[in-house]
N, CA, C and O of each residue as an XYZ file, in Angstrom:
700
protein
N     -34.643   -162.553     82.188
C     -34.747   -163.582     81.172
C     -35.979   -163.325     80.297
O     -37.074   -163.085     80.805
N     -35.784   -163.378     78.981
C     -36.860   -163.104     78.032
C     -37.658   -164.371     77.737
O     -37.106   -165.463     77.606
N     -38.961   -164.190     77.639
C     -39.818   -165.314     77.282
C     -39.903   -165.403     75.764
O     -40.091   -164.395     75.082
N     -39.766   -166.576     75.263
C     -39.863   -166.772     73.824
C     -41.329   -166.982     73.451
O     -42.021   -167.821     74.029
N     -41.787   -166.196     72.466
C     -43.164   -166.328     72.005
C     -43.290   -167.550     71.110
O     -42.512   -167.740     70.175
N     -44.263   -168.355     71.409
C     -44.521   -169.493     70.531
C     -45.975   -169.417     70.078
O     -46.893   -169.216     70.872
N     -46.141   -169.580     68.803
C     -47.483   -169.539     68.222
C     -47.939   -170.970     68.010
O     -47.222   -171.803     67.453
N     -49.140   -171.226     68.467
C     -49.682   -172.582     68.371
C     -49.848   -172.969     66.897
O     -50.219   -172.131     66.075
N     -49.576   -174.221     66.565
C     -49.728   -174.682     65.174
C     -51.158   -174.534     64.659
O     -51.366   -174.320     63.464
N     -52.150   -174.647     65.557
C     -53.552   -174.500     65.135
C     -53.812   -173.082     64.627
O     -54.545   -172.883     63.657
N     -53.206   -172.107     65.291
C     -53.394   -170.716     64.881
C     -52.705   -170.446     63.543
O     -53.227   -169.701     62.714
N     -51.561   -171.035     63.337
C     -50.860   -170.876     62.055
C     -51.679   -171.516     60.938
O     -51.808   -170.948     59.853
N     -52.230   -172.693     61.203
C     -53.069   -173.371     60.210
C     -54.314   -172.537     59.899
O     -54.725   -172.433     58.744
N     -54.909   -171.944     60.938
C     -56.090   -171.109     60.735
C     -55.732   -169.869     59.902
O     -56.486   -169.488     59.006
N     -54.609   -169.252     60.188
C     -54.149   -168.084     59.436
C     -53.969   -168.445     57.965
O     -54.392   -167.694     57.085
N     -53.350   -169.576     57.695
C     -53.137   -170.012     56.315
C     -54.468   -170.310     55.622
O     -54.640   -170.005     54.442
N     -55.404   -170.905     56.359
C     -56.734   -171.192     55.796
C     -57.442   -169.891     55.405
O     -58.051   -169.805     54.339
N     -57.356   -168.887     56.275
C     -58.005   -167.608     55.976
C     -57.319   -166.910     54.797
O     -57.990   -166.278     53.980
N     -56.017   -167.016     54.704
C     -55.307   -166.436     53.561
C     -55.758   -167.109     52.268
O     -55.947   -166.438     51.253
N     -55.931   -168.427     52.297
C     -56.430   -169.149     51.120
C     -57.828   -168.678     50.741
O     -58.130   -168.518     49.559
N     -58.682   -168.457     51.734
C     -60.037   -167.983     51.465
C     -59.987   -166.634     50.761
O     -60.699   -166.425     49.779
N     -59.158   -165.717     51.247
C     -59.056   -164.397     50.623
C     -58.456   -164.472     49.220
O     -58.837   -163.691     48.347
N     -57.533   -165.389     48.992
C     -56.865   -165.488     47.688
C     -57.716   -166.181     46.637
O     -57.723   -165.766     45.479
N     -58.433   -167.231     47.021
C     -59.021   -168.149     46.046
C     -60.525   -168.020     45.842
O     -61.125   -168.896     45.219
N     -61.155   -166.964     46.342
C     -62.597   -166.816     46.182
C     -62.919   -165.484     45.530
O     -62.232   -164.488     45.754
N     -63.971   -165.475     44.721
C     -64.340   -164.237     44.029
C     -65.125   -163.288     44.928
O     -65.218   -162.094     44.642
N     -65.691   -163.817     46.016
C     -66.383   -162.946     46.965
C     -66.215   -163.464     48.385
O     -66.131   -164.669     48.623
N     -66.170   -162.527     49.316
C     -66.180   -162.818     50.753
C     -67.088   -161.762     51.375
O     -66.806   -160.567     51.280
N     -68.168   -162.192     52.005
C     -69.130   -161.269     52.611
C     -68.993   -161.367     54.130
O     -69.031   -162.460     54.694
N     -68.836   -160.225     54.781
C     -68.713   -160.168     56.243
C     -70.073   -159.824     56.832
O     -70.718   -158.870     56.399
N     -70.509   -160.602     57.822
C     -71.816   -160.388     58.444
C     -71.717   -160.470     59.961
O     -70.909   -161.220     60.507
N     -72.556   -159.682     60.630
C     -72.711   -159.744     62.081
C     -73.888   -160.669     62.363
O     -74.928   -160.576     61.710
N     -73.721   -161.561     63.336
C     -74.808   -162.508     63.622
C     -75.151   -162.570     65.100
O     -75.563   -163.623     65.586
N     -74.996   -161.492     65.817
C     -75.186   -161.531     67.265
C     -76.616   -161.905     67.676
O     -76.810   -162.411     68.781
N     -77.603   -161.678     66.842
C     -78.997   -161.980     67.188
C     -79.538   -163.226     66.479
O     -80.731   -163.515     66.573
N     -78.684   -163.962     65.778
C     -79.127   -165.108     64.983
C     -79.162   -166.379     65.830
O     -78.130   -166.802     66.350
N     -80.346   -166.993     65.975
C     -80.426   -168.256     66.716
C     -79.664   -169.369     65.984
O     -79.503   -169.321     64.765
N     -79.209   -170.347     66.724
C     -78.402   -171.425     66.171
C     -79.161   -172.167     65.072
O     -78.584   -172.508     64.040
N     -80.441   -172.415     65.289
C     -81.239   -173.152     64.297
C     -81.295   -172.386     62.967
O     -81.175   -172.984     61.898
N     -81.474   -171.085     63.038
C     -81.499   -170.264     61.821
C     -80.124   -170.264     61.145
O     -80.027   -170.272     59.918
N     -79.063   -170.254     61.963
C     -77.716   -170.276     61.399
C     -77.485   -171.577     60.636
O     -76.891   -171.566     59.558
N     -77.945   -172.690     61.184
C     -77.804   -173.983     60.504
C     -78.604   -174.004     59.199
O     -78.147   -174.559     58.200
N     -79.798   -173.400     59.208
C     -80.595   -173.303     57.984
C     -79.867   -172.457     56.938
O     -79.851   -172.792     55.754
N     -79.267   -171.357     57.396
C     -78.502   -170.500     56.490
C     -77.314   -171.259     55.917
O     -77.018   -171.152     54.727
N     -76.639   -172.020     56.758
C     -75.495   -172.811     56.302
C     -75.923   -173.783     55.191
O     -75.224   -173.931     54.188
N     -77.063   -174.434     55.373
C     -77.579   -175.370     54.372
C     -77.915   -174.637     53.076
O     -77.575   -175.105     51.990
N     -78.578   -173.496     53.190
C     -78.953   -172.708     52.019
C     -77.726   -172.250     51.246
O     -77.698   -172.318     50.018
N     -76.722   -171.789     51.961
C     -75.489   -171.313     51.316
C     -74.792   -172.471     50.610
O     -74.294   -172.306     49.496
N     -74.752   -173.637     51.244
C     -74.132   -174.822     50.621
C     -74.850   -175.200     49.330
O     -74.214   -175.564     48.342
N     -76.198   -175.112     49.345
C     -76.978   -175.443     48.149
C     -76.652   -174.499     46.996
O     -76.802   -174.863     45.830
N     -76.210   -173.298     47.319
C     -75.878   -172.300     46.294
C     -74.372   -172.239     46.043
O     -73.851   -171.230     45.567
N     -73.688   -173.324     46.368
C     -72.246   -173.477     46.137
C     -71.395   -172.439     46.854
O     -70.347   -172.035     46.350
N     -71.837   -172.014     48.011
C     -71.064   -171.093     48.831
C     -70.615   -171.788     50.103
O     -70.995   -172.927     50.374
N     -69.813   -171.098     50.865
C     -69.330   -171.607     52.146
C     -69.575   -170.549     53.208
O     -69.630   -169.355     52.914
N     -69.720   -170.999     54.437
C     -69.961   -170.072     55.539
C     -69.045   -170.464     56.691
O     -68.853   -171.649     56.964
N     -68.485   -169.472     57.360
C     -67.529   -169.748     58.426
C     -67.590   -168.649     59.468
O     -67.510   -167.465     59.141
N     -67.734   -169.046     60.728
C     -67.610   -168.103     61.833
C     -66.115   -167.863     62.004
O     -65.333   -168.811     62.085
N     -65.720   -166.590     62.058
C     -64.288   -166.295     62.033
C     -63.736   -165.917     63.405
O     -64.446   -165.412     64.275
N     -62.464   -166.181     63.556
C     -61.697   -165.659     64.682
C     -61.190   -164.303     64.203
O     -60.305   -164.227     63.351
N     -61.751   -163.250     64.749
C     -61.551   -161.920     64.167
C     -60.102   -161.451     64.163
O     -59.657   -160.860     63.178
N     -59.363   -161.693     65.222
C     -57.976   -161.202     65.270
C     -57.095   -161.879     64.219
O     -56.347   -161.210     63.506
N     -57.186   -163.185     64.129
C     -56.362   -163.913     63.165
C     -56.807   -163.594     61.744
O     -55.972   -163.467     60.848
N     -58.114   -163.463     61.528
C     -58.619   -163.132     60.197
C     -58.162   -161.741     59.780
O     -57.858   -161.518     58.608
N     -58.111   -160.820     60.705
C     -57.618   -159.473     60.421
C     -56.158   -159.533     59.967
O     -55.779   -158.861     59.008
N     -55.356   -160.319     60.639
C     -53.948   -160.478     60.250
C     -53.846   -161.116     58.868
O     -53.033   -160.690     58.047
N     -54.664   -162.131     58.606
C     -54.663   -162.792     57.297
C     -55.047   -161.818     56.188
O     -54.458   -161.839     55.107
N     -56.038   -160.961     56.458
C     -56.467   -159.979     55.460
C     -55.346   -158.989     55.171
O     -55.095   -158.652     54.014
N     -54.676   -158.526     56.214
C     -53.583   -157.565     56.023
C     -52.434   -158.178     55.238
O     -51.791   -157.495     54.440
N     -52.173   -159.468     55.460
C     -51.079   -160.130     54.753
C     -51.436   -160.472     53.310
O     -50.555   -160.535     52.452
N     -52.707   -160.693     53.039
C     -53.122   -161.222     51.751
C     -53.635   -160.161     50.783
O     -53.293   -160.182     49.601
N     -54.446   -159.243     51.275
C     -55.135   -158.297     50.400
C     -54.258   -157.094     50.076
O     -53.410   -156.688     50.870
N     -54.482   -156.536     48.893
C     -53.712   -155.362     48.464
C     -54.364   -154.061     48.930
O     -53.869   -152.975     48.625
N     -55.452   -154.164     49.654
C     -56.158   -152.992     50.169
C     -56.491   -153.227     51.632
O     -56.465   -154.358     52.117
N     -56.799   -152.161     52.313
C     -57.089   -152.217     53.757
C     -58.588   -152.424     53.971
O     -59.410   -151.772     53.326
N     -58.937   -153.331     54.875
C     -60.333   -153.517     55.257
C     -60.630   -152.672     56.492
O     -59.771   -152.538     57.365
N     -61.833   -152.102     56.581
C     -62.192   -151.332     57.786
C     -62.193   -152.227     59.030
O     -62.491   -153.419     58.953
N     -61.859   -151.636     60.161
C     -61.788   -152.393     61.422
C     -63.122   -153.011     61.821
O     -63.143   -154.051     62.479
N     -64.244   -152.388     61.434
C     -65.543   -152.934     61.848
C     -65.836   -154.296     61.215
O     -66.757   -154.982     61.659
N     -65.088   -154.705     60.199
C     -65.268   -156.042     59.627
C     -64.862   -157.118     60.645
O     -65.287   -158.269     60.549
N     -64.038   -156.724     61.613
C     -63.476   -157.693     62.542
C     -63.940   -157.464     63.972
O     -63.254   -157.856     64.916
N     -65.086   -156.838     64.141
C     -65.638   -156.610     65.478
C     -66.915   -157.412     65.647
O     -67.567   -157.771     64.667
N     -67.263   -157.686     66.877
C     -68.467   -158.417     67.276
C     -68.435   -159.849     66.741
O     -67.392   -160.347     66.315
N     -69.579   -160.485     66.773
C     -69.711   -161.856     66.281
C     -69.814   -161.806     64.766
O     -70.800   -161.311     64.219
N     -68.809   -162.311     64.100
C     -68.745   -162.172     62.652
C     -68.627   -163.528     61.984
O     -67.888   -164.401     62.438
N     -69.375   -163.689     60.890
C     -69.169   -164.844     60.029
C     -68.948   -164.332     58.616
O     -69.333   -163.213     58.276
N     -68.326   -165.163     57.806
C     -68.122   -164.811     56.403
C     -68.814   -165.840     55.532
O     -68.926   -167.015     55.884
N     -69.267   -165.371     54.401
C     -69.802   -166.237     53.360
C     -68.883   -166.023     52.171
O     -68.634   -164.884     51.775
N     -68.381   -167.102     51.603
C     -67.422   -166.961     50.516
C     -67.630   -168.038     49.469
O     -68.244   -169.071     49.735
N     -67.113   -167.787     48.277
C     -67.214   -168.756     47.204
C     -66.709   -168.198     45.898
O     -66.255   -167.057     45.819
N     -66.795   -169.024     44.876
C     -66.362   -168.629     43.545
C     -67.523   -168.584     42.561
O     -67.375   -168.095     41.441
N     -68.663   -169.088     42.974
C     -69.838   -169.135     42.106
C     -70.607   -167.817     42.230
O     -70.069   -166.824     42.720
N     -71.848   -167.811     41.790
C     -72.635   -166.582     41.826
C     -72.952   -166.146     43.252
O     -73.113   -166.970     44.153
N     -73.036   -164.838     43.433
C     -73.183   -164.265     44.767
C     -74.596   -163.733     45.019
O     -75.016   -163.643     46.173
N     -75.327   -163.385     43.977
C     -76.588   -162.663     44.161
C     -77.627   -163.454     44.955
O     -78.323   -162.876     45.790
N     -77.748   -164.747     44.716
C     -78.720   -165.553     45.451
C     -78.408   -165.616     46.940
O     -79.315   -165.596     47.772
N     -77.138   -165.690     47.268
C     -76.726   -165.752     48.674
C     -76.996   -164.415     49.352
O     -77.476   -164.381     50.485
N     -76.691   -163.314     48.671
C     -76.934   -161.991     49.263
C     -78.435   -161.764     49.446
O     -78.844   -161.120     50.412
N     -79.250   -162.276     48.548
C     -80.712   -162.176     48.713
C     -81.152   -162.859     50.006
O     -81.977   -162.323     50.746
N     -80.600   -164.042     50.276
C     -80.930   -164.755     51.517
C     -80.460   -163.976     52.744
O     -81.169   -163.905     53.748
N     -79.265   -163.394     52.661
C     -78.751   -162.602     53.784
C     -79.603   -161.357     54.017
O     -79.822   -160.961     55.162
N     -80.086   -160.737     52.934
C     -80.943   -159.557     53.085
C     -82.268   -159.909     53.750
O     -82.815   -159.108     54.509
N     -82.791   -161.108     53.469
C     -84.025   -161.540     54.143
C     -83.796   -161.657     55.644
O     -84.640   -161.237     56.435
N     -82.667   -162.220     56.039
C     -82.348   -162.311     57.468
C     -82.087   -160.924     58.059
O     -82.369   -160.674     59.231
N     -81.555   -160.043     57.246
C     -81.278   -158.686     57.721
C     -82.578   -157.946     58.033
O     -82.635   -157.149     58.970
N     -83.616   -158.212     57.246
C     -84.917   -157.585     57.506
C     -85.482   -158.013     58.856
O     -86.187   -157.247     59.512
N     -85.170   -159.241     59.265
C     -85.649   -159.727     60.561
C     -84.709   -159.327     61.701
O     -84.891   -159.767     62.837
N     -83.721   -158.508     61.407
C     -82.788   -157.942     62.400
C     -81.931   -158.998     63.103
O     -81.457   -158.767     64.215
N     -81.728   -160.155     62.461
C     -80.895   -161.195     63.066
C     -79.482   -161.216     62.487
O     -78.553   -161.706     63.129
N     -79.323   -160.692     61.292
C     -78.028   -160.640     60.612
C     -77.882   -159.259     60.012
O     -78.861   -158.662     59.565
N     -76.665   -158.750     60.001
C     -76.419   -157.513     59.263
C     -75.173   -157.683     58.409
O     -74.152   -158.196     58.868
N     -75.273   -157.250     57.177
C     -74.137   -157.313     56.267
C     -73.225   -156.135     56.593
O     -73.663   -154.985     56.601
N     -71.951   -156.428     56.864
C     -70.986   -155.384     57.216
C     -70.272   -154.842     55.986
O     -69.936   -153.659     55.926
N     -70.043   -155.697     55.021
C     -69.315   -155.322     53.820
C     -68.912   -156.582     53.078
O     -69.233   -157.692     53.502
N     -68.203   -156.406     51.964
C     -67.814   -157.568     51.168
C     -66.551   -157.268     50.369
O     -66.224   -156.119     50.073
N     -65.872   -158.329     50.043
C     -64.800   -158.278     49.059
C     -65.382   -158.939     47.828
O     -65.803   -160.095     47.875
N     -65.407   -158.208     46.726
C     -65.989   -158.733     45.495
C     -65.040   -158.433     44.347
O     -64.726   -157.273     44.081
N     -64.589   -159.469     43.674
C     -63.659   -159.351     42.549
C     -62.483   -158.434     42.846
O     -62.142   -157.569     42.040
N     -61.876   -158.624     43.985
C     -60.643   -157.934     44.311
C     -60.767   -156.527     44.844
O     -59.772   -155.805     44.903
N     -61.971   -156.111     45.239
C     -62.107   -154.780     45.838
C     -63.111   -154.834     46.990
O     -63.971   -155.713     47.047
N     -62.980   -153.880     47.898
C     -63.861   -153.838     49.061
C     -65.139   -153.080     48.727
O     -65.101   -152.026     48.091
N     -66.273   -153.627     49.165
C     -67.570   -152.965     49.018
C     -68.142   -152.709     50.405
O     -68.217   -153.634     51.214
N     -68.552   -151.466     50.703
C     -69.220   -151.228     51.986
C     -70.583   -151.919     52.003
O     -71.030   -152.440     50.982
N     -71.235   -151.921     53.148
C     -72.492   -152.665     53.323
C     -73.545   -152.305     52.273
O     -74.188   -153.196     51.718
N     -73.727   -151.015     51.995
C     -74.768   -150.613     51.045
C     -74.487   -151.153     49.644
O     -75.409   -151.585     48.953
N     -73.236   -151.133     49.224
C     -72.885   -151.662     47.900
C     -72.962   -153.188     47.886
O     -73.362   -153.781     46.884
N     -72.584   -153.815     48.982
C     -72.644   -155.280     49.063
C     -74.082   -155.771     48.959
O     -74.347   -156.800     48.337
N     -75.014   -155.032     49.569
C     -76.426   -155.415     49.498
C     -76.959   -155.324     48.070
O     -77.866   -156.069     47.698
N     -76.404   -154.424     47.278
C     -76.861   -154.263     45.890
C     -76.464   -155.443     45.009
O     -76.975   -155.587     43.899
N     -75.560   -156.284     45.494
C     -75.217   -157.485     44.746
C     -76.441   -158.389     44.580
O     -76.500   -159.197     43.653
N     -77.409   -158.252     45.475
C     -78.624   -159.074     45.373
C     -79.486   -158.655     44.188
O     -80.356   -159.414     43.760
N     -79.259   -157.461     43.654
C     -80.027   -157.000     42.499
C     -79.550   -157.638     41.198
O     -80.261   -157.619     40.193
N     -78.355   -158.198     41.222
C     -77.847   -158.870     40.025
C     -78.668   -160.137     39.790
O     -79.026   -160.825     40.745
N     -78.967   -160.449     38.537
C     -79.700   -161.700     38.291
C     -78.813   -162.910     38.545
O     -77.597   -162.867     38.357
N     -79.460   -163.999     38.980
C     -78.727   -165.247     39.171
C     -78.451   -165.870     37.806
O     -78.983   -165.417     36.793
N     -77.635   -166.889     37.784
C     -77.305   -167.559     36.519
C     -78.575   -168.126     35.881
O     -78.748   -168.035     34.666
N     -79.460   -168.708     36.688
C     -80.710   -169.270     36.156
C     -81.570   -168.172     35.530
O     -82.158   -168.365     34.465
N     -81.639   -167.018     36.201
C     -82.421   -165.906     35.657
C     -81.818   -165.418     34.340
O     -82.553   -165.092     33.407
N     -80.495   -165.368     34.257
C     -79.837   -164.961     33.011
C     -80.117   -165.947     31.888
O     -80.350   -165.546     30.748
N     -80.095   -167.253     32.210
C     -80.426   -168.258     31.201
C     -81.853   -168.060     30.698
O     -82.113   -168.166     29.500
N     -82.777   -167.772     31.615
C     -84.166   -167.530     31.214
C     -84.290   -166.316     30.311
O     -85.017   -166.345     29.319
N     -83.572   -165.238     30.660
C     -83.597   -164.033     29.818
C     -83.031   -164.322     28.430
O     -83.577   -163.872     27.423
N     -81.937   -165.072     28.385
C     -81.313   -165.413     27.112
C     -82.245   -166.272     26.269
O     -82.378   -166.055     25.064
N     -82.885   -167.241     26.899
C     -83.826   -168.103     26.173
C     -84.991   -167.283     25.619
O     -85.449   -167.521     24.501
N     -85.463   -166.321     26.404
C     -86.552   -165.461     25.961
C     -86.131   -164.614     24.763
O     -86.893   -164.445     23.811
N     -84.916   -164.087     24.822
C     -84.413   -163.268     23.718
C     -84.253   -164.109     22.458
O     -84.597   -163.668     21.361
N     -83.728   -165.328     22.619
C     -83.541   -166.205     21.456
C     -84.867   -166.656     20.866
O     -84.975   -166.793     19.647
N     -85.866   -166.886     21.683
C     -87.164   -167.374     21.206
C     -88.045   -166.253     20.685
O     -89.008   -166.524     19.967
N     -87.755   -165.032     21.013
C     -88.615   -163.905     20.663
C     -88.888   -163.778     19.157
O     -90.053   -163.622     18.790
N     -87.897   -163.836     18.270
C     -88.209   -163.719     16.841
C     -89.127   -164.833     16.344
O     -90.017   -164.589     15.529
N     -88.914   -166.053     16.832
C     -89.749   -167.175     16.405
C     -91.176   -167.010     16.913
O     -92.132   -167.336     16.210
N     -91.315   -166.509     18.121
C     -92.640   -166.285     18.691
C     -93.390   -165.229     17.889
O     -94.570   -165.396     17.579
N     -92.710   -164.160     17.561
C     -93.351   -163.099     16.771
C     -93.739   -163.597     15.383
O     -94.816   -163.260     14.891
N     -92.888   -164.387     14.746
C     -93.177   -164.930     13.424
C     -94.405   -165.834     13.483
O     -95.254   -165.788     12.593
N     -94.502   -166.653     14.523
C     -95.655   -167.542     14.682
C     -96.938   -166.735     14.880
O     -97.989   -167.117     14.365
N     -96.868   -165.626     15.619
C     -98.055   -164.776     15.811
C     -98.503   -164.171     14.487
O     -99.698   -164.113     14.201
N     -97.546   -163.722     13.681
C     -97.891   -163.134     12.373
C     -98.565   -164.175     11.496
O     -99.572   -163.876     10.854
N     -98.035   -165.389     11.454
C     -98.647   -166.452     10.654
C    -100.048   -166.780     11.154
O    -100.961   -166.975     10.352
N    -100.227   -166.841     12.463
C    -101.555   -167.122     13.024
C    -102.532   -166.009     12.682
O    -103.707   -166.275     12.430
N    -102.068   -164.779     12.670
C    -102.939   -163.648     12.354
C    -103.390   -163.701     10.899
O    -104.544   -163.395     10.598
N    -102.497   -164.085      9.996
C    -102.851   -164.217      8.576
C    -103.916   -165.292      8.412
O    -104.896   -165.109      7.690
N    -103.714   -166.405      9.086
C    -104.682   -167.509      8.997
C    -106.016   -167.099      9.624
O    -107.074   -167.474      9.118
N    -105.982   -166.339     10.710
C    -107.215   -165.931     11.384
C    -107.983   -164.885     10.583
O    -109.192   -164.747     10.770
N    -107.330   -164.155      9.709
C    -108.005   -163.112      8.919
C    -108.937   -163.705      7.869
O    -109.956   -163.098      7.539
N    -108.608   -164.873      7.343
C    -109.452   -165.494      6.315
C    -110.868   -165.753      6.819
O    -111.807   -165.341      6.137
N    -111.096   -166.406      7.965
C    -112.477   -166.607      8.427
C    -113.188   -165.275      8.725
O    -114.390   -165.155      8.490
N    -112.467   -164.294      9.230
C    -113.083   -162.992      9.497
C    -113.538   -162.334      8.205
O    -114.617   -161.746      8.143
N    -112.714   -162.436      7.182
C    -113.074   -161.856      5.887
C    -114.282   -162.559      5.290
O    -115.182   -161.908      4.759
N    -114.307   -163.869      5.372
C    -115.465   -164.630      4.861
C    -116.723   -164.302      5.653
O    -117.803   -164.210      5.069
N    -116.614   -164.127      6.946
C    -117.742   -163.778      7.788
C    -118.280   -162.392      7.418
O    -119.491   -162.177      7.367
N    -117.362   -161.459      7.164
C    -117.783   -160.105      6.768
C    -118.480   -160.105      5.420
O    -119.451   -159.373      5.225
N    -117.993   -160.924      4.477
C    -118.619   -161.019      3.142
C    -120.016   -161.617      3.265
O    -120.947   -161.155      2.607
N    -120.168   -162.635      4.100
C    -121.484   -163.288      4.237
C    -122.498   -162.349      4.895
O    -123.691   -162.449      4.611
N    -122.054   -161.445      5.763
C    -122.963   -160.501      6.399
C    -123.409   -159.421      5.417
O    -124.519   -158.901      5.533
N    -122.560   -159.083      4.459
C    -122.890   -158.047      3.487
C    -123.890   -158.542      2.462
O    -124.572   -157.717      1.853
N    -124.016   -159.814      2.240
C    -124.923   -160.355      1.213
C    -126.313   -160.498      1.704
O    -127.189   -160.938      0.959
């Protein structure tokens, strides 16, 4: 007599949730957290939330199946080994990767790789996402560029005005 396989509804719901994460986010970063204390993980969760991201400890087997069903490319097997969490979202990624790199320096977290705008990035390329400026930094650069001509014009006007007293001072010394 054959046993009929039944899949628990919770596992099906989890699979669908992971498929939604892969479909609806512009980035998904895979990280190993085997050395991360719980308190630090909670701090990281808060930091990621403040930057409009989400963090989730994954069930590696089900997430692997969800990735295979959802993505048009193959993810390396090491994305689904050991204690793994993902950071995902649709907003900017550079600030979050900067925070992950700080934890990586303390040897508590390691970035395994990332999905960014529909393609897989290995760990070294994923870490370079932190070099991108954040939206706030871009706004500051734009404001600086827009204000630059006005600033230069004001300096030229101030220099013209400052030359008059210098010229008068030079004339008075010559007499």
